[in-house]
N, C-alpha and C positions, 0 to 999 in steps of 0.2 A: 730805280731799277729799270733797265731797258727791256723792251719787248722781246728782244732775242734771248733774254734770260729765262730759264724754267726751273721749277721746283724739283730738287733732287731727292728722291725717296731713298731711305736706307735699304740696303740689300736684304737685311734680315726681315723686312716687313712681311713677306708671304708666310715665313715660318711663324712669326708672332701671331698673324691672323689665324692660321690653321690651329695654333695652340689655344687660342681664345675660344674659337668655335667648338673645339673638343671639350674644353671645360664646361661651357655653357650647355653642351648636349648632355654631359654626365649629370649636371645639376638638375637638368629638366627631367631626365628619366629616373632619378633616384627619389623616391618618396620621402626618404629620411635625409635631411640636410647634412652634407659633409660625408656621406657614404656613397660609394660606387655601387653598381648593381650587384656585384658578388657579395660585397659586405652587406647589403640590404637583405639578399636572400638568406644569408647566414643568420642574421637577426630574426628574420621571419620564421626560420625553422626552429628557433629556440623559444618561441612563444608557447605558453602552456596550452595543452589540448583542451578542447571544450569539455565541460562536465558531462558525465554520463546521463542519459534520460532518466526522468523520474520513474519509480516503480512502486508498487504496493503489493501486500500479501494479505490474504485472509486465511487464518489458521484456526481450525476448530473442528466440530463434529459434523453431523449430517446437515445442519443449518447452513454451514458455509459451503459444503458440497453440493447442496441443492436438492436433496431427496424430498419426495420419492420420484421426482421427475428426471433428475440427472445425477450422475456420479462424477466425482473429480478424476482427473487423470492419475492423481497420486493413488486413489483407490484401485485403479485399473493397472497400476504398475507402469504407466507411461505419462511422465510429467509434461510431456509435450502436446498432449491431447488438448485441444482448445475448449474453453467453455462456450455456452450458448445462452440465449435469453432464458431467464428463469434461474440463473445463478448470480449470486451477489457479485462476484469478482468481474463477470462479464458486463454487467450493468454499470459497475463502477468504472470500467475501462471506457465505456461509451461516455459517461459523464465527465471524466477527467481528461480524456484524450491521451492517457498513458496506460501502460500495461499493468494489470493486476493479476497475480498468480494465486490460483485456487489451491490451497493446501488444507482442504477439509477431508474428514474422514469419519464416515458414518459409525456410530456406536462408540466412539472413543471418549474416555474420561479425560479430565484435565491432566491427570497423571500421565496418561499416554500421549497427550498432546505435548506436555512438557518434555517427554523423552525425545521427541524429534524436533523440539523447538530450535536448538542451535542450527540444525541443518535447514529447516523449512522456513524459519523466520529471520535468521541472521546471516545465511549464506555461508555458514562455517562448514568445514568438512567433518561430518560426524554421521556414523551409520547406526541407526537405531534397530536395525535388523528387520525392517518391514518389506524388504524386497526392492526398495527404490535406490539402494546404494547410499554413498556418503554425501553426494552433492545433488541438490535439486534447484539451486539458484545460481546464476552466473555473477550477481552482485549483490551487495547489501542493499535491502530496500529502503525507501524513504518514509514509508508508512506501513504499519502492521495492525490489522484487526484481530483482536483475540476474542473467541467465543466458546463457551462451554459450561458445564455444570449439570446439564439434564441427565447425562448418563451417570455421572457420579451419584447423583441422588437416587436414580433408579437402582443403582447397585448398592445403596446404603453406605456410600462413602460419606464422611462427616462434612459438614459445611466449613469447619476449620481447614480441612485439607484443601477444599476448593479455593478458599481465600488465600491460603499459603501459595498455592500454584499461580494464582492471578498475580499476587505481589511478586513472585519470583520472575515471572515472565515480563511484567510491566517494568520492573527494575532493570532487568537485562537490556530491554529496549531503551530505556532512559539513559543508561551508561554508554550505550553504543550510538547515541544521538539519532535514534529512530523514533518518529512520532507514533504514539500508541493510541489506538482506539479500542475501547473495551465495550463489548455488548453484554447486557445482563441476560438472565436465564429465562427461557420459556418453560412451560410445564407440559403435562400430558393430560388429555381429556378423557371423557367417558368413564370417569371414576376409576381409570387405571391407577392414577396417583391418588392415594388416600389423604386424609387430612394431615397426617404426619409429613408426608413428602411435599404436599403443597406449602405446609408451613416452612419446611427447609428451603423451598425456593424463595419464599418471601423473606426468610432470614438472610439469605445470600444477596438477594436484590436490595434489600434495606441496608446491608453492610456496604455495598458498592455506592449506594445513594448517599451514604454518610460521609464520603470523601476520603477514604484511606489511600486512594491512588492520586489525589490531587497533587501532592508534592512531587509526583513522577511525571507531571504534565500529561495525564492520561485524559482523553475525552470520553465520557461515558455516553452511551447510547442505549435508550430505553426501547428495546424491541419487544419486551413482555407486554406493554400496553397495547401493542397491535395484536397480540395473541389473546390476552384476557385482561381482567382487571388487576391482577397481581395478588388478589386476596380471594379466598374461596367464597363464592356467592356474591361477590362485589361487581360493580360495573365500571368499565374503563372509559376514558374520554371518547373511545370509538363506539360505545354503546354495546359492547359485548361483555359476556360473563364467562365463567369457567365451564359452562355447560353448552353454550350456544356459539361461543367464539366470536370471530368476525368473519367478514366475506374474504379476508386476506388469508385465512387459515384453511388447510386441507381437511375437509369434513370426513375424509376416509379414516384418518387416524387421530384427528384432533391434536396434533402436536407440530407437524410441519407446515410451512406456508405453501400457498398456491404459487404458481409461477409469478402472477401479478403481485402476490405478497412479497416474494423475494425482491422483485423490482422496487416495491415500496420500501423495504428495508434499505436497499442501496441508495434510494433517493434521500432517505432520512439521514444515512450516514454521511452522504455528500453535503447535505445542507448544515447539519448540526456540527459537524467537524470542520466546516469551512474549508473543504478540500480545494486545492488549486486546480486550474484547468490549463494544460500545457498548450502552447501555441503550435507547436509541431513536434512531433517524436519520430 
């Protein structure tokens, strides 16, 4: 080949090069192989939304509400009122890093708690006629704490009735795939409760301890041992009895906890139930 000859390129070469550059650019900017940007955005929009944040509910009487130091928003007919230190749900929110809702109401029996259970524990639309309307939760919770019995026994409701209500509430949570945590029953001091009522508390707590809720995956928490021995005249692991209580019990009425006592209850629930800690909510 002579020096005067030169290589002749096809006329279509610029078009071919532009096409190759365009294809390579699309492949580089598309995270999913074989998809252009529009297709990728469509796929991304179809991805399922993240799960809702974890939540928990405490439902019960004045122990859950935090008496005598505090009252729940439910009692004050404003469920949006926040809890504060000395209320079990407030302290659990700090420990778990997710929201706990206080659905305690002082003076209520387990029958009255049951009447509002669908609304306050399962986020169903149900109006028990207590002034708070048919909705108090935006979503079904992941955890529910059940507490009660003291007011039943004070009002001479049978132990069988308390047991039936605990079984009904626990079963409902189990079938709705909500983790249930049940607290046993404290008593009342200064001889306000006679031997008969103290014996009823022991009967109910012994029943709980015998495992009737085990098949429903219920975690039982013994808060009575923080209050007293569980038997009249006995001494608990905390060194207190039915007359002298512990330092965690309010000495003014011999029934409710101090603010530090409620904090202790929350810590025991957190530890015994093995509650998770959310990374961010």
